[in-house]
DOVEXLO-981710 format. One record per residue (C-alpha): x, y, z; chain. Coordinates in Angstrom, 1 decimal. Layout:
<rs>
        u        v        w   chain
        X        Y        Z       A
...
</rs>
This chain:
<rs>
        u        v        w   chain
     80.7     82.9     83.4       A
     81.3     82.2     87.1       A
     82.1     85.1     89.4       A
     85.8     84.2     89.9       A
     86.5     84.2     86.2       A
     84.3     87.3     85.7       A
     86.3     89.2     88.3       A
     89.6     87.9     87.0       A
     88.8     89.2     83.5       A
     87.8     92.6     84.8       A
     84.1     92.2     84.1       A
     83.1     93.4     87.6       A
     82.9     97.2     87.9       A
     86.0     99.0     89.0       A
     84.2    100.6     91.9       A
     83.1     97.2     93.3       A
     86.4     95.6     92.5       A
     88.3     98.3     94.3       A
     86.2     99.2     97.3       A
     84.6     95.8     98.1       A
     87.4     93.4     97.2       A
     90.6     95.5     97.5       A
     89.7     97.4    100.6       A
     86.9     95.8    102.7       A
     87.4     92.1    102.1       A
     91.1     92.4    101.9       A
     91.3     94.0    105.4       A
     88.8     91.6    106.9       A
     90.7     88.6    105.6       A
     94.0     89.9    106.9       A
     92.5     90.5    110.3       A
     91.0     87.0    110.4       A
     94.2     85.3    109.4       A
     96.3     87.5    111.7       A
     94.0     86.6    114.6       A
     94.2     82.8    113.8       A
     98.0     83.0    113.5       A
     98.4     85.0    116.7       A
     96.0     82.8    118.7       A
     97.9     79.7    117.6       A
    101.4     81.2    118.1       A
    102.3     80.7    114.4       A
    104.8     82.8    112.6       A
    103.4     85.9    111.0       A
    105.0     85.1    107.7       A
    102.3     82.4    107.3       A
     99.8     85.2    106.6       A
    101.5     85.7    103.3       A
    100.6     82.2    102.3       A
     97.0     82.9    102.9       A
     96.8     86.4    101.6       A
     99.0     86.3     98.5       A
     96.8     84.2     96.3       A
     93.8     86.4     97.0       A
     95.9     89.5     96.4       A
     97.0     88.3     93.0       A
     93.4     87.6     92.0       A
     92.1     90.9     93.3       A
     94.9     93.0     91.9       A
     94.6     91.4     88.5       A
     90.8     91.7     88.3       A
     90.8     95.3     89.6       A
     93.6     96.3     87.1       A
     91.6     94.8     84.3       A
     88.4     96.5     85.4       A
     90.3     99.8     85.4       A
     91.1     99.2     81.8       A
     87.4     98.9     81.1       A
     86.3    101.8     83.3       A
     84.3    104.4     81.4       A
     84.1    107.1     83.9       A
     86.7    109.8     84.6       A
     90.2    108.5     83.8       A
     91.6    110.0     87.0       A
     89.8    107.3     89.0       A
     91.3    104.5     86.9       A
     94.7    106.1     87.3       A
     94.4    106.4     91.1       A
     93.3    102.8     91.3       A
     96.4    101.7     89.3       A
     98.6    103.8     91.6       A
     97.1    102.1     94.6       A
     97.6     98.7     93.0       A
    101.3     99.4     92.2       A
    101.7    100.5     95.8       A
    100.1     97.3     97.0       A
    102.3     95.2     94.9       A
    105.4     97.0     96.2       A
    104.2     96.6     99.7       A
    103.5     92.9     99.3       A
    107.0     92.4     97.8       A
    108.6     94.3    100.7       A
    106.7     92.1    103.2       A
    107.8     88.9    101.4       A
    111.4     90.0    101.4       A
    111.3     91.1    105.0       A
    109.7     87.8    106.1       A
    112.3     85.9    104.1       A
    115.1     87.8    105.9       A
    113.8     87.2    109.4       A
</rs>
């Protein structure tokens, strides 16, 4: 199974899914896209077009990996709380950019 499908189905460890893909790569990609958008004087709402597909993939894969997590359940619960917060934040950003 290729990595994208493996991640999507939650077959990557929750620790890697959360820390590497949800935190590190997510922040790096946002910074890169924001830099490109700012340097080219493009509307910041464009960042959502670039970030949203990745966020859907990473949130889904991380949620599914939390289902399969065999460690302390508090960690899976905290990851899910973070994911729900991320979804609410993304929705708020989409609404805000649509209103501007």
